[in-house]
MARDO-342252 format. One record per atom (N, C-alpha, C, O): x, y, z. Coordinates in steps of 0.05 Angstrom, whole numbers, plus 32768, in hexadecimal, padded with zeros to 4 digits. Each point is the difference from the previous one (the first is absolute). Example, Ala and Ser with C-alpha at 12.3 -4.5 7.8 and 13.67 -1.06 7.14 Angstrom:
2
81087F8E809C7FEE8018800080128018800080158000800D7FE480157FE58010801880017FF18016800E800A80168004
! end
This chain:
306
875D885885667FED7FEB7FFA7FF17FF680197FE87FFC800080287FFF80167FF47FF780187FED8014800C7FEA7FF98008801E80217FF87FEF8015800A7FE680027FF07FEB8004800C80177FFA7FD97FE980027FEF7FED7FE980057FE78003800280247FE580017FEF7FE880067FF28003801B7FE97FF880038026801480107FF48004801B7FE980137FFF7FEC7FFC800D8017801A7FE37FEA80137FFE7FE87FF47FF37FE980058008801B7FEA7FE37FEA7FF37FF37FF27FED80127FE77FFE800080287FF480117FF57FED80137FEF800F80157FEB7FF780078020802080027FF1801080147FE580097FF57FEC8000800F801380087FD87FE780087FF47FEC7FEA7FFE7FE88003800480227FE57FF77FEF7FE97FFC7FF57FF5801A7FE97FF680018026800D80157FF77FF4801A7FEE8013800F7FF27FF78012800F80227FE87FEE8013800E800D800F801680167FF880097FDD801D8000800C8012801480047FF2801B80158003800C7FD67FEE7FFD80027FF3801A80187FEE8003800F800280147FF57FEE7FD880177FED8001801A800F7FFD80147FF8800C7FEC801E7FE5801880107FFD8008800C801B8017800080087FD5800B80078005800B801A800B7FEB801380138005800F7FE27FE27FEF80097FEA8010801D7FFA7FFA80107FFA80127FF780067FD4801B7FFB7FF880148015800A80157FF980097FE380207FF680118016800A80047FFD801E80168003800A7FD47FF6800480027FFD801D80127FE880078011800280127FED7FE87FDF80107FE98004801E80067FFB80117FF7800F7FF480197FDC801C80077FF9800C8011801780177FFC80087FD980178002800A8012801580047FF0801A80148004800F7FDA7FE97FF780037FF0801780197FEF7FFF800E7FFD80147FF77FF87FD480187FF07FFC80198011800280157FF7800B7FEA80217FEA801780127FFF80078008801C8018800280077FD48004800A80058009801B80037FE980138005800480187FF87FE37FDE80017FE880127FED800480178009800280177FDD80007FE37FEC8009801380027FF3801C8000800F801480027FD67FED80007FF3801A8019800780107FFF8004801880187FFE7FDA80198007800D7FFF801C800B8008800580177FEC800D7FD97FFE801C80097FEF800380198007800E80137FE27FE47FED7FEE80018017800D7FF580197FFD800B801680127FDE7FE7800D7FF4801680168011800C80087FFD8017800280167FD980148013800A7FF48019800D800C800C80117FDC7FFB7FE67FF38018800B7FF57FFA801C8001801280117FF57FD67FF47FF67FF9801B8014800580167FF9800C801480207FEB7FE98014800580168006801E80048006800880167FF880087FD48004801D80037FEA800B80128006800F80137FE17FE97FE87FEA8009801180037FF6801C7FFB800F8013800D7FD87FF080037FF4801B8015800F80107FFC80068017801B80017FDC8015800F800D7FF6801B80098005800980167FEC80047FD87FF5801B80067FEC7FFE80188001801080127FED7FDC7FEC7FEB7FFD8014800D7FFA801C7FF7800C8014801D7FE37FED800C7FF9801A80108018800B800180038018800B800D7FD6800E8018800A7FEC8013800D8007800C80147FE17FF77FE07FEB8010800D7FF87FF5801B7FFD800F801380007FD77FEE7FF87FF280188014800480177FF88007801680227FF67FE48014800280158007801D8007800E800580147FE9800E7FDC8005801C80077FE6800D80097FFF801980037FEC7FD780007FE6800B80097FF680167FEE7FF78015800A800C7FE77FDC7FF880147FEC7FE67FF77FF27FFE7FE87FFA7FF0802A80017FE77FFA7FF380037FFF7FE2800E80117FF47FE67FDA800080017FFE7FE37FF280187FF3800880097FEA7FE3800180237FF180167FF6801180197FFD7FFC80117FEE80197FF18023801280177FFF80167FFD7FEB800D80137FF87FF67FD47FFF80167FFB7FEE7FF77FF37FE580107FF37FF37FD7801180067FF67FF27FE8800E800B7FE780047FF17FEC800380298013800E800B7FE9801C7FF47FFD80087FF97FEA80058004802D801B7FF380007FFE7FE37FF680117FF77FF17FDA7FFB80197FFC7FE57FF77FFC7FFE7FE2800B7FEF7FF37FE4802380037FFA80007FE3801A80047FF080047FF27FEC800C8021801B801980067FF280137FE88002800D7FF87FEC7FF47FFC802C80127FE980047FF77FE87FEF80117FF37FF37FD68007800C7FF67FE97FF1800380057FE280097FEE7FF27FEE80298005800280067FE3801D80017FF880087FF57FEB800980188024801C80037FF9800E7FE57FFF800E7FF97FED7FEE7FF68028800D7FE680007FF57FED7FEB800F7FF17FF47FD7801180067FF47FF07FEB800B80077FE580077FEE7FF07FFB802C800A800C80087FE6801D7FF87FFE80097FF77FEB8006800C802B801C7FF97FFF80047FE27FFC80107FF77FF07FE07FF9801E80027FE37FFD7FF57FF77FE5800B7FEE7FF37FE0801F80047FF57FFA7FE5801480067FEB80037FF17FED800B80268015801580067FED80177FEC8000800A7FF97FEA7FFD7FFD802D80157FEC80027FF77FE57FF280107FF47FF27FD7800580137FF67FE77FF47FFE80027FE280057FED7FF17FF4802B80057FFE80057FE3801C7FFE7FF480037FF57FEA801180178023801B7FFF7FF6800B7FE4800080107FF87FEE7FE77FF8802580077FE380007FF57FF27FE8800E7FF07FF37FD9801680067FF47FF57FE8800F80087FE780057FF07FEE8002802A8011800F800A7FE8801B7FF27FFD80077FF87FE980078005802D801B7FF47FFE7FFF7FE27FFB80117FF57FF27FDB7FFD80197FFE7FE37FFE7FF07FF67FE97FF77FE98001800480277FEB7FEF7FF87FEA800A7FE67FF27FF07FF07FF7802A800D8007800B7FE87FF47FFA7FE780107FFA7FEB7FF58008801780267FF97FEA80117FE27FFA80007FF87FE97FFE7FF9802D80027FE27FFD80017FF67FF37FE67FEB7FF38000802480107FEA7FF87FF47FE780027FE280017FF17FF17FF380228005801C80057FE380037FED7FF380147FF77FEA7FFB80048024801B7FF07FF480157FE280027FFB7FF680167FF97FFD7FD480097FE37FFF7FFA7FF0801280137FEC800C7FF7801B7FF580227FF1801080148001801E7FFA7FF0800F800B80237FFA7FE58003801D7FFA7FFB80077FE3800580187FF97FF37FD57FF77FFD80067FE37FE880117FFA7FFD800A7FE97FF27FFB802B7FE880117FFC8006801D80057FEF80117FFB80287FF5800F8007801C8007800180107FE6800A7FF77FEB7FED802280167FFF80117FE8801B80067FF4800380067FE880127FF78028801C80047FF580077FE97FEE801080037FED7FE47FE5801880057FE97FEF7FED7FFF7FE880087FFB7FE97FDF800B801C7FEC7FFF7FEA800380187FED7FF67FFF7FE9801780168020800380187FEF7FE8801380027FFF80147FF17FEE7FE680217FE9801280038008801C80097FF380137FFA80237FEE8015800B801A8009801E7FFF7FF8800E7FEE80077FFB80277FEB801C80007FF68013800280177FFA800B8015801E7FEA7FE88014800080148009801D80078007800680177FF8800C7FD68008801B80057FEC800E80138007800E80127FDF7FEC7FE97FEB800B801280037FF4801C7FFE800E801480077FD87FED80047FF3801A8017800C800F7FFE80058018801880007FDA8018800B800D7FFA801C800C8006800580177FEE800C7FD97FFB801B80097FEA800180168000801180127FED7FDC7FEC7FEB7FFE8015800D7FF8801A7FFA800B801580187FE27FEA800D7FF7801880118015800D800080048018800F800B7FD780118016800A7FEE8016800C8006800B80167FE57FFD7FDC7FEF801680087FF27FFA801B8001801080127FF47FD87FF07FF27FF9801980147FFE80177FFA80088017801E7FEE7FE480157FFF80158007801B800A8002800480188002800F7FD58008801B80087FE9800E80108005800C80147FE37FF27FE27FE9800C800D7FFC7FF4801C7FFB800F801480077FD77FEE7FFD7FF2801A8015800980137FFA80058018801F7FFD7FDF8016800880127FFC801D80098005800680187FF2800B7FD67FFB801C80087FEA800380148002800F80137FE97FE17FEA7FEA8000801380097FF7801C7FF8800C801480197FE07FED800A7FF7801A80118015800E800180018018800C80107FD8800F8016800C7FEE8014800E800A800F80117FDC7FF17FE87FED8012800E7FF77FF4801A7FF2800D800F80177FDA7FF77FF97FF4801A80188006801380008013800F80157FDC7FEF80198005800F80177FF77FEE7FFC7FEF7FEE801B801B801780187FF87FF180067FE3800580087FF17FEE7FF48006802B80057FE480077FEE7FED7FF0800A7FEC7FF67FDD801A80087FEE7FF07FF180087FFF7FE27FFF7FEB7FF4800A802C8002800980017FE480197FF07FFC80047FF37FEB800E800D802980197FF07FFE7FF97FE27FFF800C7FF17FF07FE2800680217FF87FE480007FF37FF97FE580057FEA7FF67FEB80287FFF7FF47FFB7FE680157FFD7FEB7FFE7FEE7FEF80168023801280167FFF7FEC80107FE6800380087FF47FEC7FFD8004802D800F7FE780047FF17FE97FF4800B7FEF7FF37FDA801080117FF07FEB7FF5800180017FE280027FEB7FF37FFC802C80017FFF80037FE3801B7FF87FF380007FEF7FEE8016801B801C801A7FFA7FF480087FE38004800D7FF47FF07FEB8001802780067FE480067FF17FEE7FEC800C7FED7FF57FDB801980067FF07FEF7FEE800880047FE380047FED7FF17FFE802C8006800580067FE4801D7FFA7FF880057FF37FEB800E80168024801C7FFE7FF9800D7FE7800B800A7FF07FF17FF6800E802A80107FEA800C7FF37FE47FFB800E7FED7FFD7FD7801280027FF37FE77FFB7FFC7FFB7FE2800B7FED7FF57FE480247FFE7FF87FFB7FE5801880007FEC80037FEE7FF0800E80278013801580047FEC801A7FF2800780117FFC7FEE7FF37FFD802B801A7FF580077FFF7FE28009800D7FF07FF37FE4800A802180027FE5800C7FED7FEB7FF680067FE880017FE380207FF57FEA7FED7FF9800A7FEB7FEC7FF97FE980038016801F7FE980087FED7FEC801B7FF2800680087FED7FF28006801C8023801B7FF6800580047FF0801980107FED80007FE2801A801580067FF4801A7FE77FF5800E7FEB800B7FFE80197FDE80107FEA7FF4800F7FF7801180177FEA7FFD800A8027801480007FF9801280177FF180187FF77FFD8014800F7FF97FEC7FD87FF080177FF67FE7800480117FF7801680037FFF7FD480087FE8800280118005801080197FEF800F800980297FEE80038007801080178000801E7FFA7FF68010800F80157FF67FDA8002801C7FF77FE3800B7FFB7FF98016800A7FF77FDB7FE87FE580087FFA7FEF800380197FED8010800080197FE080147FF0800180198002801B800E7FEE8008800E802980057FEF8003801A800D7FEC80147FF67FF58010800F80067FF07FD77FEE80147FF47FE37FFD800B7FF38014800480047FD480007FE67FFC800B7FFF8005801E7FEB8008800B802B7FF3800380008002801D8001801D800A7FF8800580178010800E7FD88001801C800A7FE4800D80007FFD8016800A7FEF7FDD7FEA7FE6800D7FFE7FF48009801A7FF680178001800A7FD980157FF5800B801980108016800C7FF68011800E80247FF07FEB80118015800A7FF8801B7FF380018015800D7FF77FEA7FD97FF680187FF37FE8800B800F7FFF801880067FED7FD77FFF7FE88008800E8006800B801C7FF580158008801B7FDD800780068009801B8010801A80007FF98013800F801B7FEF7FE0801280187FFF7FF180197FF78009801680057FE07FE67FED7FF080187FF97FF4800D80187FF980187FFF80057FD980177FF4800B801980168008801480008016800B80147FD87FF980168005801280177FEE7FF97FFD7FED7FF1801C801A801880177FEF7FF97FFC7FE380067FF57FF9801580147FF67FD97FFB7FE3800280157FF28010800B7FEB7FF87FFC8020802080137FF380117FF37FEF8016800E7FF480107FD8800B7FF07FF07FF0801280037FE27FFA80057FF97FE87FF87FF6802B80037FE37FFC7FEB7FF57FED80057FED7FF17FE3801F800F7FEA7FF67FEF800780017FE27FFE7FEB7FF38009802C8002800680017FE380187FEE7FF980027FF57FEA80118008802980177FEF7FFB7FF77FE37FFD80097FF27FEE7FE5800580237FF67FE57FFF7FEF7FFC7FE780017FEB7FF47FEF802980057FF17FFE7FE780127FFC7FE87FFA7FF17FEE801C801E801280147FFD7FEB800A7FE37FFF80027FF47FEB80058001802C800B7FE580027FEC7FEB7FF780067FED7FF27FE1801780167FEB7FED7FF97FFD7FFF7FE17FFF7FEA7FF48000802D80007FFD80017FE380197FF57FF27FFE7FF27FEC80198015801E80197FF77FF480027FE1800080067FF47FEC7FF58001802B80017FE380037FEA7FF27FF080057FEC7FF27FE3801F80107FE97FF47FF280047FFE7FE27FF87FEC7FF3801580288001800380007FE380127FE97FF67FFE7FF87FE880147FFD802880117FEB7FF87FF17FE67FF980017FF77FE97FF07FFD802A7FF07FE87FF97FEA80067FEC7FF97FEE7FF07FFC802A80117FEB80077FED800B80007FE37FF47FF47FEE80238018800E800C80017FE6800A7FE47FF77FFE7FF97FE8800D7FF8802A80087FE57FFA7FE87FEF7FF780037FEF7FEF7FE68016801E7FE87FF17FF87FF980067FE37FF97FEE7FF18009802B80077FFA80087FE480157FF37FEE7FF97FF67FEA8020800A801E80167FF57FEF7FFD7FE27FFC80057FF57FEB7FF27FFD802A7FFB7FE37FFD7FE77FFB7FEF80007FEE7FEF7FEC802180167FE77FFD7FF1800480047FE27FF47FF27FF0801D80228009800680067FE4801C7FF87FF9800E800E7FF17FFB7FDC801A801C7FF77FFC80087FFE7FE38015800B7FF87FDB7FE87FF880077FFC7FE48002801B7FF1801180037FEE7FDE801080198000801A7FF2801980108008800D800C7FEF7FFA7FF4802A8018800E800980197FF37FF48013800E7FF97FEC7FD8800480177FF27FF5800380077FE2801680047FF67FD37FFD7FFC800180067FE48009801D7FFB800E80067FED7FEB800C80258007801C7FFE801C8005800B800B80177FFE80027FD5800E801B8002800B8002801580168013801080017FD97FF08010800080128017800D7FF080187FF87FE98005801B80248008800F7FF180157FF27FFE801A800A800980157FDE7FEB7FEB7FF17FFB8019800C7FE8800E800A7FED7FF37FF580138027800D7FEB80107FF77FE47FF880117FEE7FFC7FD4800C80017FF87FE57FF9800B7FF77FE580057FE87FFC7FFE802B7FF1800A7FF97FE6801E7FFA800080097FED7FF380068023801C801E7FFD800180097FEA801380117FF07FF97FE3800F801F800A7FED80147FED7FEA800680067FEE80107FE280127FE47FEE7FEA80037FE8800680128002801180127FE87FE27FEA7FE88004800F80037FF8801D7FF5800D8012801A7FDD7FF380037FF7801C800F801480117FF980048017801B80097FDD800E8015800F7FEE801780068000800B80177FEF7FFD7FD67FED801680047FEC7FF880167FF8801180107FFF7FD67FF17FED7FF78014800C8003801C7FF28009801280277FEF7FF1800D8002801A8003801D80097FFC80068018800B800B7FD58003801C80077FE5800D80077FFF801280117FEC7FE57FE27FE5800A80077FF97FFA801D7FF68011800E80107FD67FFB7FFB7FF8801B8010801280147FF58009801480247FFD7FE58011801080127FF6801D80027FFE800B80157FFA80007FD47FF6801C80007FE68002800F7FFC801380107FF27FDA7FEC7FE68002800F80057FFC801E7FF2800D801080217FE27FF780077FFD801C800A801A800C7FFC800580188012800B7FD8800A801A80097FE98013800780058014800E7FE37FE77FE77FEA801280067FF47FFB801C7FF28011800B80137FD780007FF37FF880198004801480177FED8006800E802C80037FF78003801280177FF6801D7FFC7FFD800F801380007FF97FD47FFA801D7FFA7FE6800B800C80018016800A7FE97FDA7FF77FE8800B800C80038008801E7FF28012800A80217FE0800480048006801C800B801C80057FFC800C801580117FFF7FD7800A801C80027FEA80147FFC8004801880047FE47FDF7FF47FE980117FFC7FEB7FFC80167FE880037FFB80227FF6801D7FEE7FFB80167FEF801880077FEA7FFD800B801F801B7FEE7FF0801880057FE680017FEF7FEE8010800680117FDF7FE67FE77FFE7FF17FEC7FEE800D7FE97FFE7FF8801F7FF5801E7FEE7FEF800F80067FE27FFD800B7FF87FEC7FEF7FF9802880067FE480017FF07FF17FEA800A7FEC7FF57FDE801D80057FF07FF37FEB800E80017FE580007FED7FF1800C802A8009800F80027FE780177FED800080047FF17FEC800B800E802980187FEF80017FF87FE37FFD800D7FF17FF17FDE8006801C7FF77FE47FFE7FF67FF97FE580077FEB7FF57FE980267FFF7FF57FFA7FE5801780007FEB80017FEE7FEF801180258013801780017FED80117FE88004800B7FF57FEC7FF98002802C80107FE880067FF37FE77FF4800E7FF07FF47FD8800E80107FF27FE97FF580017FFF7FE180057FEB7FF47FF8802C8000800280027FE3801C7FF87FF680037FF27FEC801180168023801C7FFA7FF880067FE28004800D7FF47FEF7FE98001802780047FE380047FF27FF07FEA800B7FEC7FF77FDD801C80027FF27FF37FEA800F80007FE680017FEC7FF2800B802B8008801080027FE880197FEF800280087FF37FEC8005800C802C80187FF080047FFA7FE37FFC800F7FF17FF47FDB800680187FF87FE47FFD7FFC7FF87FE380097FEB7FF67FE980277FFB7FFC7FFB7FE4801A7FFF7FF080037FEF7FEE80108022801A801A80007FF3800F7FE78005800D7FF57FEF7FF28001802A800E7FE780077FF57FE87FF1800F7FEF7FF87FD6801180047FF57FE97FF1800B7FFF7FE380017FEB7FF48007802D8002800B80007FE5801B7FF27FFE80077FF87FEA80078004802C80197FF27FFF7FFC7FE27FFB80137FF37FF87FD58003800C7FFB7FE47FFD7FEC7FF97FEA7FFA7FE87FFC7FFC802C7FF67FED7FFA7FEB800D7FFF7FE48015800D7FFB7FE07FE37FF4800980007FE47FEC800E7FEE800580047FE87FE4800480237FEC800F7FF18005801E80037FF1800F800D80257FFA7FE7800A801B80047FEC80167FF77FFD8014800E7FF67FE77FDC7FEE80157FF57FE8800480127FF8801780047FFC7FD480067FEA800280138008800E80197FF28012800B80257FE68000800A800C80198008801D7FFC7FF98010801180147FF67FDA800A801C7FFC7FE980137FFB8002801880077FE87FDE7FED7FE980117FFD7FF48008801B7FF88017800480077FD6800E7FF78005801B80128013800F7FF88012800E80227FEB7FEE80148011800C7FFD801D7FF680018013800F7FFB7FF07FD77FFD801A7FF47FE7800F800A8002801780087FE87FDB7FF97FE7800C800A80028006801E7FF68015800980177FDA800680038005801D8011801880047FFA80118012801B7FF37FDF8012801680037FF1801B7FFB80048013800F7FEB7FED7FDC7FF180187FFA7FEC800780177FFF801780097FF27FD580007FED80048015800D8007801A7FF6800F801080227FE57FF5800F800680198006801D80027FFB800D801480107FFE7FD78008801D80007FE7801280048001801280117FEA7FE87FE07FE8801180027FF47FFF801C7FF98014800B80057FD380007FF47FFD801A8010800D80167FF5800D801280267FF07FED8011800B80157FFE801E80017FFE800C8015800480007FD38000801E7FFF7FE4800B80057FFE8016800C7FEE7FDD7FEB7FE4800980067FFB7FFD801E7FF28010800C80187FDA80007FFC7FFB801C800C801780117FF580088014802280027FE3800D8016800E7FED801980017FFF800E80147FF47FF67FD77FED80177FFE7FE87FFB80127FF78012800E7FFE7FD57FF07FE87FFA801080048002801D7FF0800C800E80277FE87FFD80048000801D8006801C800B7FFD80048018800B800E7FD78005801C80097FE880127FFA8002801980067FE97FDC7FF07FE880107FFA7FEB7FFD80157FF280138007800C7FD580047FEB7FFA8014800C7FFC801C7FF17FFB8013
! end
């Protein structure tokens, strides 16, 4: 009945709107913004590996293409499997009720096989780069799909620590496609992403506190309170302060700009300890965290280009 009604609705709204609906469903299924934010560190890791090995991008464009496509498909498959497994949670939470797994626009069986297929194809493509890059990709995939989504997310407040590993390996994938990721630069990129994801995720959890509580997801603000999460956000952001100094080879301008951005985020986090207007403050924290990551990683590319 639902499928028949959907078909009738599609006929009535016209082709243009139907295409828009399909695009919206796919964007929600792949978690478009999350996917893009994970692809950027892969490229940054690859780019910096070329820079530190004095290798031309023109000579390695095919390797770059395979690395980006492979990692994107692998991460996309992981995100789709997360949607498939979390459909019961997504049904309760308002922010995820538009996903096609909830609306029924795409059947759960199709979602499952799509997630598996893209994961396998992505993993195989990474094997055409280096084994080390493929290993990092697999670590990210199994951490996110199994250890985070299926094991810790619903049970433990430290689920965010587990989930942070999956996002933090992305620059290692890019770097390892060019050469072994034993250099200090990819290690620091891993640490920046790992630490960054903690306050970023807590910001989302505070912002959507009522929804996570209704869905019974064991996020730190829900289980231990918003004040505890606020204090931990300050600590994690403070841990970012020394990391740019380990990237001094990128130039003093990078170190100073990254340091200023981190201090600005830290100051904003500290003000949250004294405010009662949590929603206004957490929205600023959320937006700052997104811009912080994009600016820092784009800055790494810019300073090594000119």
